[in-house]
Phi, psi and omega in degrees: 000139178268176184300312184299318182294321180297317178295322178291323176298321182291316179298321179294315181299317180299323182304322181271341186260076192268335175218166180303333176292318180286332173303314177295317177303310181292328179293323175296320177302316177300314183294316178294330179290334177268008175094011181282144182251145185278138174238151176244137182303325187283353183251154171289150184245137169239104183258166179214154175303136182087001182284152179236124188218154171221158179218107171274151180211135178062011172090330189240001176238142182220130174246147172220144177207154178240143172256125183300146181299338181246034186293139173221150178305140178093349179285158192288154170262140173240114183239138177226132185233143171217188184228150188262348184264162180215151179296152181168221183227148170235146185282130176286159183304311173266098196261339190285121173235134174253130173236094185071237178259010181266138168270130177229158174255141177273121183230167170236150182282133173253120174072209187241066181285157169280100191302321184296337182279355173271357180282144177057026176260154169284117186243159178219186181230139173211153180164211188228140176235134180260127184245161179303139181222166172297321178260112183302333184273357178225077179291162176282128184248126180239123173276138183215139177224125182291335178055022176208152178280130176213008179234155170202157173246097186287139172283160164290141175291147183304335179295333183259339183228071189291348179264008187304320184280002173263353180102108183239128178285130181270131176284128189284343177265331188248330187264346186247018183279128182287143176274133181253324182178197181231152181292132174208185185290340181273335183247129178264143182290343179277118171062037185292333181283315179299320181292323178295315178299315182298322180292318180300321185268354180060050175229174174280148176304317183293348180274347179280114181265321182194170181207155176231090190245129181253140171270138177226159177285121184272359178293145175277147176282164177203163171277143174213176188107161185297332176237028185051048180282349187233154168253123174250121188196148170294155165061025175301327172265105013229033185288336173306313179294313182304309185295318181298323180291317181301309179295321182296314177293332177286322186271343184298139189235027180288134185266347178251157170072196181234126169263140183210138169246142181235112180251102185266155172262174169064022176295321182293348179239018173108354175070007184270075177208169185297333181256007180261168182295337182271049175223176181269012185305312182296318176300314175303313182300314180295329178290320178291326179294316180293320178296322179292339179264005179085014180253100192268349184262123181297335180304323181300323174292315179298324176297321178296329180299327186301326180251018182262172186215144176237139168239133176260114193249103182215160187290163178236165178277121167272152179295139183274126185298332183264347179223056182294340180293347181283355188246163173298142188293336183234342183249050175261166181233157183236152171297139182080002179270001178099185182296143181256125167273127182263122188244132173207115184294343171273008172063026166288333161253128186277132174194162166215160184300321182295315183296317179298316179298321174303314182288332178294322179285331172293320174301312180298321182286336185258003182065037187254132171284139178217161181210163181243138177240137169227134177298156164308140186295340180254016181219095180294149180266184179272177180268168180220182181286327190308300182305325184290308184291318182294342179281335174277329189223081188294101173215172178304133185216145177224140168266134180205169176171184181268147184285145176231155160252154177065031174310132183075008165289161174292349179212118187249173188229131176221174174277133178305322180287338193289331182295316181294326176296315179298315178297322175292329177290315179295320178298315181296319179299325181272354186246320185290000000 
């Protein structure tokens, strides 16, 4: 596959992966097409060498792993992690707000989006709805994606907000509520959002118990630049990594040990949830894998950890052409320059010299361009999955990803070449 084909595949994937629920759904399609079999955490597992397996959990987190054809206890684990969520807005339980004759949705901000970039965009909704059931402890769960733009958050005109180009703070409760429609003879102001959901799901309003609905940018991605050097697209953070990990676990050809990908939810809000990286999920999963292979002594798993490796795959900052002074003078990265190793001596990005050296050699053997990033010393960066997971499962770890501009905007920018470099690195990590 060439760079352009890989970029177009990414854009197509992102169009369908609109909320963490759809990210998992689309991931399962890729895995099942490659012959992976579903496992459930609540069942006992009987695994075999050469097996391909996946496990979705809580709707928004997905694990997949392969057991080498020549697997033996004590062989190394290769683990790669990414996240399924992105910054934006979620709909509150009592969502209906009337403003004169306007229908609006009451929302809360999720994570750390650049709020102004969500204004005047075509927006849509995706997520999960819980319906009434015969068994109270097992409600019926429906995944839904409206698949069309029908929301927007309108700006004030400059004539009314004349200071807008000097920078105006948006109030998260009053300024960012999306417009849904207008009062008319067909829509009643009472429960108009619930009635809308019920109609889409073809159920009764009283059957809807709860919902988890995400607002997403409904614009499609595209290539741009004088020679199509860039990808402009919503949700590049972190679906670039998710797609690369899915393709990597499918294409990995290692015959020894275990390869595993972990696609977690809630990274954008700190990962402290049952489906987030700051949980014991991965440890439980590995213990079940070993038990499913007939290895009942946990010590054998702990022995394998010593020679194992984790890569935390999340996006990185590319140097901004209009504000290069915001970056370290020598350790900045550029779009199109390949995969970024993220370095931070305070371990906000996890790394050690041995682990970085390992991945540099994987890049060289796989024909992958790479670069290294360090924040300005007076400007701390954000957190990642790496420090969290490696504190639960101590093994050699490196944080890496593709460089972006406009990270956490509703539409981000990356280099067209970089996705294929990332995919080739993940495949090499799971093959060499």
